[in-house]
All heavy atoms as an XYZ file, in Angstrom:
767
protein
N     -41.764     -0.583     -1.811
C     -40.395     -0.308     -2.008
C     -39.761     -1.455     -2.807
O     -39.945     -2.612     -2.495
C     -39.670     -0.207     -0.645
C     -38.572      0.728     -0.635
S     -37.612      0.743      0.953
C     -38.469      2.061      1.800
N     -38.935     -1.109     -3.800
C     -38.313     -2.147     -4.611
C     -37.221     -2.812     -3.861
O     -36.774     -2.295     -2.779
C     -37.756     -1.534     -5.920
O     -36.665     -0.792     -5.667
N     -36.696     -3.911     -4.359
C     -35.518     -4.623     -3.669
C     -34.329     -3.769     -3.537
O     -33.719     -3.764     -2.451
N     -33.984     -3.055     -4.575
C     -32.767     -2.204     -4.456
C     -32.927     -1.047     -3.486
O     -32.063     -0.722     -2.688
C     -32.379     -1.629     -5.854
N     -34.144     -0.489     -3.482
C     -34.416      0.672     -2.546
C     -34.387      0.190     -1.097
O     -33.939      0.793     -0.175
C     -35.748      1.288     -2.932
N     -34.986     -1.079     -0.934
C     -35.002     -1.617      0.401
C     -33.593     -1.888      0.944
O     -33.314     -1.673      2.122
C     -35.831     -2.874      0.455
N     -32.722     -2.404      0.036
C     -31.334     -2.648      0.443
C     -30.632     -1.425      0.825
O     -29.876     -1.301      1.730
C     -30.637     -3.468     -0.578
C     -31.022     -4.943     -0.633
C     -30.120     -5.695     -1.522
N     -30.029     -5.189     -2.960
C     -30.757     -5.516     -3.899
N     -31.703     -6.474     -3.776
N     -30.659     -5.009     -5.134
N     -30.865     -0.332      0.015
C     -30.160      0.910      0.213
C     -30.633      1.709      1.441
O     -29.947      2.575      1.908
N     -31.883      1.477      1.869
C     -32.474      2.202      2.948
C     -31.755      1.923      4.195
O     -31.573      2.794      5.089
C     -33.973      1.827      3.076
N     -31.273      0.709      4.456
C     -30.585      0.391      5.707
C     -29.058      0.508      5.617
O     -28.387      0.162      6.521
N     -28.569      1.012      4.521
C     -27.105      1.116      4.295
C     -26.539      2.311      5.004
O     -27.079      3.410      5.038
C     -26.843      1.275      2.771
C     -25.390      1.287      2.420
C     -25.304      1.332      0.915
N     -23.885      1.414      0.538
C     -23.189      2.559      0.427
N     -23.893      3.721      0.506
N     -21.962      2.555      0.062
N     -25.510      2.114      5.730
C     -24.737      3.149      6.413
C     -23.594      3.731      5.500
O     -22.775      2.914      5.130
C     -24.133      2.609      7.688
C     -23.455      3.699      8.573
O     -23.437      4.857      8.045
O     -22.934      3.368      9.543
N     -23.731      4.884      4.956
C     -22.744      5.483      4.028
C     -21.391      5.584      4.651
O     -20.434      5.765      3.888
C     -23.390      6.777      3.547
C     -24.283      7.139      4.679
C     -24.774      5.919      5.290
N     -21.229      5.560      5.928
C     -19.970      5.744      6.549
C     -19.148      4.450      6.600
O     -17.931      4.540      6.874
N     -19.658      3.345      6.317
C     -18.985      2.114      6.380
C     -18.046      1.890      5.197
O     -16.932      1.385      5.461
C     -19.948      0.871      6.468
C     -20.782      0.804      7.751
C     -21.765     -0.426      7.667
C     -19.898      0.707      8.926
N     -18.410      2.250      4.094
C     -17.493      1.988      2.895
C     -16.281      2.840      3.065
O     -15.138      2.271      2.865
C     -18.208      2.405      1.569
C     -17.396      2.105      0.404
C     -16.878      0.658      0.219
O     -17.702     -0.210      0.435
N     -15.734      0.412     -0.111
N     -16.307      4.139      3.389
C     -14.962      4.811      3.599
C     -14.143      4.243      4.711
O     -12.915      4.141      4.620
C     -15.409      6.255      3.910
C     -16.705      6.358      3.362
C     -17.363      5.020      3.478
N     -14.821      3.715      5.759
C     -14.058      3.150      6.808
C     -13.423      1.849      6.409
O     -12.215      1.577      6.698
C     -15.039      2.852      7.997
C     -14.305      2.193      9.221
C     -13.183      3.089      9.894
O     -13.263      4.347      9.698
O     -12.371      2.517     10.535
N     -14.138      0.999      5.592
C     -13.473     -0.189      5.088
C     -12.321      0.140      4.158
O     -11.320     -0.597      4.170
C     -14.524     -1.106      4.340
C     -15.488     -1.785      5.208
C     -16.291     -2.832      4.492
N     -17.082     -2.304      3.383
C     -18.359     -1.847      3.454
N     -19.038     -1.933      4.631
N     -18.951     -1.368      2.385
N     -12.518      1.175      3.334
C     -11.324      1.556      2.504
C     -10.171      2.037      3.227
O      -9.039      1.658      2.954
C     -11.887      2.659      1.537
O     -13.002      2.214      0.815
C     -10.818      3.015      0.518
N     -10.416      2.850      4.286
C      -9.263      3.306      5.118
C      -8.571      2.142      5.780
O      -7.324      1.989      5.824
C      -9.761      4.232      6.236
C      -9.990      5.609      5.800
C     -10.190      6.574      6.994
N     -11.329      6.267      7.760
C     -12.601      6.709      7.504
N     -12.761      7.423      6.457
N     -13.614      6.453      8.267
N      -9.388      1.134      6.244
C      -8.736     -0.082      6.867
C      -7.984     -0.894      5.831
O      -6.930     -1.428      6.098
C      -9.840     -0.940      7.504
C     -10.470     -0.356      8.787
C     -11.707     -1.193      9.198
C      -9.463     -0.216      9.883
N      -8.486     -0.953      4.693
C      -7.803     -1.662      3.543
C      -6.393     -0.998      3.222
O      -5.367     -1.682      3.124
C      -8.565     -1.744      2.280
N      -6.395      0.343      3.163
C      -5.174      1.013      2.934
C      -4.182      0.789      4.096
O      -2.962      0.603      3.920
C      -5.391      2.513      2.782
C      -5.784      2.952      1.389
C      -7.044      3.162      0.936
C      -4.951      3.126      0.284
N      -6.991      3.466     -0.423
C      -5.747      3.475     -0.872
C      -3.567      3.029      0.108
C      -5.157      3.742     -2.048
C      -3.030      3.270     -1.179
C      -3.800      3.576     -2.265
N      -4.708      0.779      5.301
C      -3.794      0.559      6.487
C      -3.206     -0.866      6.442
O      -2.065     -1.149      6.778
C      -4.556      0.807      7.791
C      -4.727      2.293      7.945
C      -5.374      2.670      9.272
N      -5.447      4.087      9.278
C      -6.405      4.782      9.959
N      -7.274      4.133     10.647
N      -6.374      6.106      9.958
N      -4.081     -1.851      6.136
C      -3.595     -3.234      6.038
C      -2.547     -3.386      4.939
O      -1.527     -4.072      5.097
C      -4.727     -4.214      5.669
C      -5.575     -4.611      6.896
C      -6.509     -5.749      6.527
N      -7.338     -5.500      5.321
C      -8.462     -4.950      5.234
N      -9.088     -4.462      6.365
N      -9.149     -4.803      4.049
N      -2.767     -2.692      3.780
C      -1.791     -2.762      2.776
C      -0.456     -2.070      3.131
O       0.671     -2.617      2.828
C      -2.315     -2.040      1.503
O      -3.613     -2.646      1.167
C      -1.452     -2.231      0.298
N      -0.518     -0.976      3.889
C       0.745     -0.390      4.312
C       1.483     -1.264      5.346
O       2.701     -1.365      5.309
C       0.555      1.001      4.947
O      -0.397      0.996      6.027
C       0.061      1.999      3.862
N       0.731     -1.937      6.168
C       1.324     -2.910      7.088
C       2.022     -4.019      6.321
O       3.084     -4.496      6.637
C       0.244     -3.429      8.036
C       0.715     -4.454      9.071
C       1.860     -3.798      9.956
C      -0.401     -4.953      9.919
N       1.329     -4.541      5.274
C       1.927     -5.558      4.517
C       3.228     -5.086      3.853
O       4.227     -5.831      3.792
C       0.969     -6.028      3.374
O      -0.171     -6.623      3.964
N       3.224     -3.912      3.356
C       4.392     -3.312      2.691
C       5.542     -3.156      3.780
O       6.731     -3.377      3.438
N       5.180     -2.840      5.034
C       6.153     -2.744      6.047
C       6.775     -4.087      6.335
O       8.043     -4.191      6.541
C       5.497     -2.132      7.341
O       4.937     -0.933      7.075
C       6.540     -1.980      8.409
N       6.036     -5.096      6.343
C       6.551     -6.449      6.549
C       7.439     -6.868      5.363
O       8.493     -7.482      5.568
C       5.346     -7.494      6.732
C       5.856     -8.957      6.676
C       4.634     -7.229      7.975
N       7.096     -6.511      4.160
C       7.942     -6.800      3.009
C       9.256     -6.137      3.103
O      10.295     -6.747      2.837
C       7.238     -6.400      1.670
C       8.162     -6.425      0.499
C       5.981     -7.284      1.414
N       9.254     -4.901      3.518
C      10.602     -4.156      3.648
C      11.350     -4.812      4.796
O      12.599     -4.929      4.657
C      10.262     -2.658      3.994
C      11.610     -1.916      4.346
C       9.717     -1.961      2.700
N      10.765     -5.097      5.877
C      11.497     -5.777      6.976
C      12.128     -7.095      6.561
O      13.238     -7.394      6.841
C      10.524     -5.995      8.205
N      11.338     -7.844      5.747
C      11.919     -9.135      5.235
C      12.955     -8.891      4.201
O      13.946     -9.648      4.186
C      10.727     -9.935      4.704
C       9.804    -10.574      5.665
C       8.621    -11.221      4.926
C      10.428    -11.446      6.641
N      12.870     -7.784      3.440
C      13.967     -7.496      2.468
C      15.206     -7.140      3.228
O      16.321     -7.520      2.842
C      13.508     -6.332      1.619
N      15.100     -6.316      4.283
C      16.233     -6.011      5.079
C      16.854     -7.244      5.648
O      18.136     -7.403      5.720
C      15.877     -5.039      6.169
C      15.465     -3.556      5.655
C      14.909     -2.784      6.869
C      16.734     -2.893      5.083
N      16.034     -8.143      6.191
C      16.550     -9.419      6.741
C      17.250    -10.206      5.700
O      18.318    -10.860      5.934
C      15.417    -10.163      7.362
C      15.877    -11.421      8.001
C      14.726    -12.089      8.751
N      15.224    -13.399      9.309
C      14.527    -14.431      9.417
N      13.231    -14.386      8.984
N      14.954    -15.538      9.946
N      16.648    -10.414      4.481
C      17.228    -11.114      3.431
C      18.538    -10.560      2.943
O      19.470    -11.263      2.621
C      16.254    -11.219      2.244
N      18.709     -9.213      2.888
C      19.920     -8.561      2.439
C      20.982     -8.734      3.474
O      22.158     -8.911      3.036
C      19.674     -7.082      2.289
N      20.695     -8.848      4.728
C      21.751     -8.934      5.723
C      21.966    -10.407      6.158
O      22.943    -10.664      6.946
C      21.383     -8.136      6.952
O      20.202     -8.700      7.535
N      21.295    -11.331      5.603
C      21.444    -12.727      6.057
C      22.702    -13.337      5.596
O      23.411    -13.966      6.444
C      20.241    -13.603      5.451
N      23.141    -13.104      4.409
C      24.377    -13.693      3.949
C      25.560    -12.724      3.910
O      26.520    -12.920      3.183
N      25.453    -11.699      4.739
C      26.468    -10.602      4.702
C      25.937     -9.575      3.742
O      25.093     -9.728      2.896
N      26.387     -8.342      3.970
C      25.933     -7.266      3.205
C      26.742     -7.124      1.945
O      27.924     -6.795      1.937
C      26.018     -5.964      3.976
C      25.146     -5.882      5.218
C      25.399     -4.588      6.020
C      23.700     -5.874      4.801
N      26.066     -7.270      0.795
C      26.698     -7.077     -0.531
C      26.231     -5.712     -1.027
O      25.230     -5.151     -0.579
C      26.302     -8.144     -1.529
O      24.943     -8.043     -1.832
N      26.893     -5.187     -1.988
C      26.580     -3.891     -2.579
C      25.235     -3.924     -3.222
O      24.363     -3.050     -3.040
C      27.652     -3.445     -3.579
N      24.951     -4.998     -3.967
C      23.643     -5.196     -4.607
C      22.525     -5.219     -3.630
O      21.403     -4.709     -3.803
C      23.673     -6.436     -5.550
N      22.719     -5.953     -2.528
C      21.741     -6.135     -1.445
C      21.445     -4.797     -0.817
O      20.282     -4.512     -0.533
N      22.501     -4.009     -0.541
C      22.272     -2.696      0.084
C      21.514     -1.772     -0.762
O      20.538     -1.035     -0.382
C      23.643     -2.134      0.547
C      23.453     -0.695      1.027
C      24.199     -2.979      1.673
N      21.885     -1.802     -2.062
C      21.129     -0.891     -3.059
C      19.743     -1.397     -3.160
O      18.799     -0.520     -3.189
C      21.882     -0.884     -4.353
C      21.071     -0.253     -5.482
C      23.251     -0.235     -4.223
N      19.520     -2.660     -3.287
C      18.090     -3.156     -3.456
C      17.280     -2.816     -2.193
O      16.102     -2.429     -2.319
C      18.164     -4.627     -3.668
N      17.865     -2.926     -1.035
C      17.141     -2.535      0.220
C      16.856     -1.100      0.253
O      15.744     -0.684      0.649
C      17.952     -2.932      1.450
S      17.740     -4.639      1.859
N      17.807     -0.269     -0.179
C      17.569      1.176     -0.165
C      16.482      1.544     -1.146
O      15.648      2.405     -0.811
C      18.900      1.906     -0.516
N      16.512      0.930     -2.351
C      15.474      1.174     -3.303
C      14.105      0.748     -2.826
O      13.101      1.489     -2.926
C      15.822      0.606     -4.690
C      14.676      0.689     -5.651
C      17.066      1.306     -5.281
N      14.074     -0.421     -2.204
C      12.829     -0.994     -1.652
C      12.292     -0.086     -0.588
O      11.062      0.197     -0.589
C      13.134     -2.353     -1.137
S      11.581     -3.283     -0.648
N      13.147      0.431      0.286
C      12.696      1.364      1.287
C      12.131      2.687      0.762
O      11.172      3.214      1.235
C      13.821      1.620      2.296
S      14.232      0.271      3.352
N      12.808      3.154     -0.277
C      12.319      4.370     -0.984
C      10.953      4.216     -1.579
O      10.033      5.071     -1.471
C      13.351      4.849     -2.054
N      10.760      2.999     -2.271
C       9.436      2.773     -2.790
C       8.393      2.556     -1.750
O       7.218      2.961     -1.873
C       9.506      1.557     -3.683
C      10.163      1.768     -5.061
C      11.344      1.363     -5.503
C       9.649      2.656     -6.073
N      11.575      1.857     -6.767
C      10.553      2.622     -7.071
C       8.480      3.422     -6.232
C      10.353      3.379     -8.302
C       8.311      4.174     -7.415
C       9.267      4.079     -8.504
N       8.748      1.948     -0.587
C       7.812      1.839      0.485
C       7.447      3.163      1.092
O       6.258      3.379      1.361
C       8.512      0.892      1.607
C       7.678      0.868      2.787
C       6.499      0.136      3.002
C       7.914      1.477      4.053
N       6.005      0.370      4.240
C       6.915      1.134      4.924
C       8.933      2.289      4.511
C       6.889      1.586      6.234
C       8.960      2.779      5.741
C       7.934      2.400      6.621
N       8.400      4.036      1.184
C       8.048      5.399      1.725
C       7.142      6.126      0.716
O       6.212      6.790      1.255
C       9.381      6.145      1.924
C      10.151      5.756      3.160
C      11.478      6.553      3.173
C       9.378      6.024      4.446
N       7.363      5.967     -0.529
C       6.421      6.491     -1.522
C       5.011      5.967     -1.388
O       4.081      6.719     -1.421
N       4.926      4.629     -1.188
C       3.600      4.014     -1.041
C       2.955      4.510      0.332
O       1.743      4.783      0.269
C       3.723      2.489     -1.047
C       2.370      1.837     -0.932
C       1.605      1.619     -2.075
C       1.845      1.438      0.304
C       0.360      1.070     -1.996
C       0.589      0.902      0.373
C      -0.170      0.679     -0.812
N       3.798      4.610      1.330
C       3.275      5.130      2.620
C       2.728      6.529      2.450
O       1.630      6.829      2.952
C       4.372      5.052      3.629
C       4.013      5.194      5.126
C       3.108      4.071      5.507
C       5.277      5.235      5.918
N       3.398      7.387      1.706
C       2.967      8.773      1.514
C       1.612      8.743      0.735
O       0.667      9.458      1.071
C       4.009      9.548      0.698
C       3.610     10.917      0.441
C       3.730     11.952      1.323
C       3.110     11.438     -0.834
N       3.229     13.117      0.654
C       2.892     12.799     -0.623
C       2.814     10.836     -2.050
C       2.411     13.669     -1.616
C       2.338     11.683     -3.040
C       2.117     13.039     -2.770
N       1.525      7.912     -0.313
C       0.297      7.824     -1.133
C      -0.929      7.356     -0.260
O      -1.933      7.855     -0.199
C       0.479      6.893     -2.338
C       1.452      7.517     -3.301
C      -0.881      6.605     -3.010
C       1.853      6.651     -4.379
N      -0.649      6.276      0.543
C      -1.698      5.725      1.364
C      -2.069      6.781      2.420
O      -3.321      6.895      2.714
C      -1.153      4.444      2.111
N      -1.096      7.499      3.015
C      -1.499      8.464      4.016
C      -2.367      9.562      3.455
O      -3.350      9.987      4.031
C      -0.194      9.030      4.603
C      -0.495     10.045      5.692
N      -1.000      9.768      6.928
C      -0.258     11.443      5.660
C      -1.125     10.874      7.627
N      -0.746     11.900      6.877
N      -2.004     10.046      2.263
C      -2.836     11.035      1.540
C      -4.197     10.553      1.278
O      -5.198     11.300      1.446
C      -2.111     11.569      0.296
C      -0.745     12.090      0.448
C      -0.663     13.467      0.289
N      -1.643     14.081     -0.663
C      -1.433     15.201     -1.171
N      -0.413     15.921     -0.942
N      -2.371     15.729     -1.977
N      -4.332      9.346      0.863
C      -5.673      8.733      0.563
C      -6.515      8.557      1.828
O      -7.682      8.902      1.827
C      -5.454      7.424     -0.203
C      -6.810      6.778     -0.548
C      -7.689      7.570     -1.524
N      -8.851      6.933     -1.842
C      -9.988      7.476     -2.178
N     -10.035      8.716     -2.308
N     -11.040      6.748     -2.442
N      -5.799      8.125      2.894
C      -6.576      7.939      4.199
C      -7.040      9.320      4.662
O      -8.135      9.443      5.122
C      -5.663      7.202      5.228
C      -5.503      5.764      4.818
C      -6.199      7.346      6.585
C      -4.439      5.065      5.571
N      -6.158     10.308      4.599
C      -6.643     11.664      4.985
C      -7.773     12.203      4.157
O      -8.716     12.821      4.585
C      -5.401     12.663      4.951
C      -4.562     12.608      6.124
C      -3.646     13.740      6.174
N      -3.251     14.112      4.857
C      -2.391     15.125      4.585
N      -1.885     15.834      5.541
N      -2.002     15.396      3.335
N      -7.698     11.935      2.832
C      -8.751     12.329      1.936
C     -10.070     11.636      2.205
O     -11.143     12.255      2.140
N     -10.061     10.423      2.637
C     -11.211      9.678      2.950
C     -11.854     10.180      4.265
O     -13.056     10.263      4.437
C     -10.991      8.169      3.158
C     -10.638      7.398      1.855
C     -10.086      6.098      2.232
C     -11.944      7.324      0.982
N     -10.964     10.591      5.138
C     -11.457     11.086      6.419
C     -12.015     12.505      6.340
O     -12.885     12.931      7.142
C     -10.351     11.055      7.511
N     -11.654     13.275      5.319
C     -12.011     14.677      5.200
C     -13.413     14.883      4.719
O     -13.945     15.968      4.894
C     -10.984     15.421      4.344
N     -14.019     13.902      4.010
C     -15.287     14.141      3.425
C     -16.221     13.012      3.865
O     -15.853     11.973      4.280
C     -15.200     14.110      1.866
C     -14.444     15.306      1.364
C     -14.615     12.858      1.375
N     -17.557     13.325      3.844
C     -18.497     12.384      4.252
C     -18.810     11.308      3.214
O     -19.166     10.177      3.517
C     -19.765     13.007      4.701
O     -20.324     13.769      3.631
N     -18.778     11.719      1.910
C     -19.006     10.844      0.794
C     -17.898     10.870     -0.172
O     -17.908     11.537     -1.179
C     -20.326     11.165      0.156
N     -16.756     10.143      0.088
C     -15.611     10.203     -0.781
C     -15.862      9.585     -2.136
O     -16.639      8.639     -2.235
C     -14.511      9.468     -0.044
C     -15.284      8.524      0.825
C     -16.522      9.172      1.177
N     -15.196     10.085     -3.096
C     -15.305      9.463     -4.489
C     -14.147      8.538     -4.711
O     -13.417      8.083     -3.794
N     -13.960      8.184     -5.933
C     -12.872      7.269     -6.357
C     -11.553      7.959     -6.115
O     -11.493      9.187     -6.196
C     -13.095      6.885     -7.778
N     -10.475      7.240     -5.869
C      -9.204      7.870     -5.721
C      -8.768      8.552     -7.080
O      -9.121      8.086     -8.134
C      -8.276      6.682     -5.373
C      -8.952      5.441     -5.854
C     -10.412      5.764     -5.803
N      -7.949      9.522     -6.920
C      -7.367     10.167     -8.095
C      -6.581      9.130     -8.823
O      -5.974      8.174     -8.260
C      -6.452     11.332     -7.639
N      -6.547      9.237    -10.124
C      -5.734      8.298    -10.959
C      -4.270      8.263    -10.577
O      -3.678      7.212    -10.582
C      -5.927      8.658    -12.487
O      -7.338      8.663    -12.796
C      -5.165      7.645    -13.383
N      -3.766      9.433    -10.215
C      -2.313      9.509     -9.827
C      -2.117      8.645     -8.584
O      -1.035      7.989     -8.480
C      -1.884     10.922     -9.603
O      -2.652     11.499     -8.578
N      -3.004      8.614     -7.612
C      -2.832      7.754     -6.413
C      -2.860      6.291     -6.845
O      -2.030      5.512     -6.336
C      -3.927      7.961     -5.381
C      -3.805      9.296     -4.704
C      -4.989      9.872     -4.109
C      -2.638      9.968     -4.524
C      -4.890     11.117     -3.474
C      -2.542     11.201     -3.863
C      -3.671     11.749     -3.328
O      -3.626     12.942     -2.616
N      -3.738      5.885     -7.653
C      -3.916      4.491     -8.071
C      -2.706      4.047     -8.804
O      -2.119      2.993     -8.516
C      -5.175      4.327     -8.916
N      -2.304      4.864     -9.766
C      -1.085      4.548    -10.547
C       0.182      4.544     -9.707
O       1.005      3.601     -9.801
C      -0.862      5.511    -11.760
C       0.423      5.311    -12.430
C      -2.047      5.315    -12.713
N       0.291      5.477     -8.828
C       1.465      5.514     -7.919
C       1.533      4.306     -6.960
O       2.612      3.784     -6.748
N       0.357      3.915     -6.436
C       0.362      2.758     -5.568
C       0.721      1.488     -6.342
O       1.495      0.624     -5.837
C      -1.042      2.574     -4.983
N       0.265      1.341     -7.545
C       0.583      0.171     -8.406
C       2.146      0.177     -8.722
O       2.765     -0.845     -8.612
C      -0.202      0.059     -9.683
C       0.294     -0.947    -10.632
C      -1.650     -0.137     -9.336
N       2.673      1.344     -9.082
C       4.070      1.466     -9.377
C       4.928      1.082     -8.192
O       5.890      0.351     -8.264
C       4.403      2.798     -9.916
C       3.877      2.993    -11.344
C       5.925      3.067     -9.958
C       3.878      4.395    -11.967
N       4.537      1.640     -7.003
C       5.322      1.376     -5.780
C       5.250     -0.145     -5.420
O       6.262     -0.731     -5.049
C       4.762      2.130     -4.603
S       5.186      3.920     -4.723
N       4.116     -0.724     -5.598
C       3.975     -2.211     -5.211
C       4.771     -3.067     -6.150
O       5.491     -3.981     -5.727
C       2.457     -2.626     -5.322
O       1.695     -1.683     -4.403
C       2.188     -3.997     -4.914
N       4.661     -2.770     -7.494
C       5.487     -3.533     -8.387
C       6.941     -3.380     -8.165
O       7.758     -4.300     -8.236
C       5.019     -3.204     -9.851
C       5.977     -3.833    -10.878
C       3.556     -3.633    -10.138
N       7.377     -2.160     -7.933
C       8.842     -1.843     -7.681
C       9.278     -2.604     -6.441
O      10.401     -3.114     -6.443
C       9.008     -0.363     -7.572
N       8.505     -2.659     -5.403
C       8.851     -3.402     -4.240
C       9.007     -4.857     -4.529
O       9.873     -5.602     -3.992
C       7.891     -3.140     -3.058
C       8.133     -1.772     -2.383
S       7.257     -1.628     -0.826
C       5.518     -1.518     -1.369
N       8.065     -5.411     -5.341
C       8.189     -6.766     -5.711
C       9.439     -7.073     -6.539
O      10.113     -8.093     -6.334
C       6.921     -7.181     -6.552
N       9.842     -6.194     -7.432
C      10.975     -6.375     -8.234
C      12.251     -6.348     -7.284
O      13.165     -7.124     -7.410
C      11.114     -5.258     -9.341
C      12.510     -5.301     -9.990
C      10.004     -5.505    -10.334
N      12.245     -5.409     -6.347
C      13.376     -5.338     -5.389
C      13.460     -6.592     -4.568
O      14.612     -7.162     -4.320
C      13.218     -4.129     -4.425
S      13.455     -2.532     -5.267
N      12.278     -7.139     -4.154
C      12.322     -8.391     -3.463
C      12.837     -9.552     -4.264
O      13.629    -10.379     -3.787
N      12.522     -9.548     -5.569
C      12.936    -10.630     -6.488
C      14.501    -10.512     -6.611
O      15.188    -11.525     -6.653
C      12.274    -10.492     -7.774
N      15.008     -9.292     -6.714
C      16.443     -9.039     -6.771
C      17.131     -9.592     -5.560
O      18.193    -10.195     -5.669
C      16.775     -7.564     -7.050
C      18.270     -7.306     -6.849
C      16.323     -7.167     -8.441
N      16.520     -9.219     -4.365
C      17.144     -9.684     -3.143
C      17.157    -11.227     -3.031
O      18.087    -11.797     -2.575
C      16.416     -9.099     -1.975
C      16.748     -7.670     -1.690
C      15.732     -7.061     -0.686
C      18.178     -7.439     -1.265
N      16.107    -11.904     -3.478
C      16.035    -13.337     -3.404
C      17.012    -13.917     -4.330
O      17.695    -14.919     -4.094
C      14.567    -13.841     -3.664
C      14.544    -15.297     -3.854
C      13.705    -13.409     -2.511
N      17.120    -13.357     -5.581
C      18.046    -13.852     -6.598
C      19.480    -13.648     -6.160
O      20.312    -14.412     -6.559
N      19.761    -12.554     -5.483
C      21.117    -12.218     -5.021
C      21.531    -13.061     -3.910
O      22.754    -13.200     -3.613
C      21.244    -10.707     -4.724
N      20.540    -13.602     -3.151
C      20.860    -14.328     -1.873
C      21.253    -15.709     -2.101
O      21.719    -16.363     -2.940
């Protein structure tokens, strides 16, 4: 048996999807913490109109990311050998993440 075949023989194909599901869950948890900190930052110095709008937008982007992550996690659980995520999921996750970072920067700058 060659080296690559020997390494692949003991590989459990169920571990990679599980690691990917856990990574999506960790990322959604991180996003939840970001939104909670954004809400705290917006309310720390009193509620300004810009802070409320930035929090609302941040929450909307977080909900979008949560929806994308939930769909991806369900997709991973539905099949035994999942493929790569759809391009729309990957692009959507990146857009939501960058938008939440921009909202955070606005909140920090406004504070």
